[in-house]
N, C-alpha and C positions, 0 to 999 in steps of 0.2 A: 414466624407463626408456627403453630403446631397443627397436626392433623387431628381434628376433633371427631370422636366417634358419635354418631347420631342414630336415632331409631326412626321407625315409621312415623311416630307421632311428631317428631321434630323436623322431618325432612323438608316439607314444603316451606315452612317458615324460615329455615336456615338458608335456602337457596333463592329466596325471594328478591334480594337486592344485591347488586354488584356482580362480580364474576366469582363463580365457585367451581371447584372440581370435586367430584364425589367418586371415591374408590369403592366399588362393590366387590367384596372379597369374602373369603372364608378361611378359618384357621387351618383347615386340612389341605388347602390349595397351595402347591409348591410355587407356581408363578406369582401368586398373590403375596407370598412371603418375600419374594424378590422385589415386587413393586413397592411394597410398603416403605422400605428405607429410601427409595428414590423419591417418593412423594415427600417424606420427612425432610430430605435434603433440599429439594426445590422450595418447600414451604418456608425454610429458614430465611430465604432472601426475598420473599414476596409478601409484603404487608398489604398489597393491593388486591390480593386474591384470597378467598376463603377455601380452606382445605378440609374435607370431610371424608369419613369412611363409614360404610354401612356393611355390617356382617349379614350376609344373605341368609344365614341359618337362623338368625335372631329376628331380622326385619324382612320377612318374606313378602309382606304385602307391597312394599315399595318396589322391591326387585321385580315382582310379578307385574305390577301395574306399568312398569317401564319396559317390560319385555326383556329383562336381563336373563339370558339363557347360558351365557358363558362368563367365566370369571378368570382373571380380573377384568372388569369393565369399568372404564373411567367415563363419567358423564360430566360435561362442561355446561354450566348454566350461565346465562347473562340475564340479569334482572328477571329471574324466574323461568326463563325459557331455555330449553335444551338447544345448544348451538353446535355441539359436537359429542360424538360417542366413539370411544376407542376400546377395542377388545384386545386382550393380550398384554404382554409386558411392553412397556415403553421406557426408554432410558431418559435421563434428566434433560439432555439436549433436545430430544423430541418433545418432551413435555413443555419445556420453556418456549420453544418455537410455536407450539399450538396455543398455549396460554397467551402469548404476546399478541396474537391476532384479536383478542377480545378485550384487552385492556386499553382504555382511552388514553 
């Protein structure tokens, strides 16, 4: 799977069903640029999880409504509900372990 860029308007619908991970990031953020390829790599082997990214400079409403104050922040949803929130860089092993907790 690929990491799909989504906007404020798409956010709620995209995370409504199944397990999703959303990367809140910005182009000017160094740790965000490190996190992005890790998410891409993990997504390649996971057809059971939806991978999204939200640019906080473009989609400020969603970031604000979720209280995102630091980036990168990864938000894991299961059937529309937030089940985990991670701030800062996470390597692929950490991400896989976290995501595995929410896949049936």
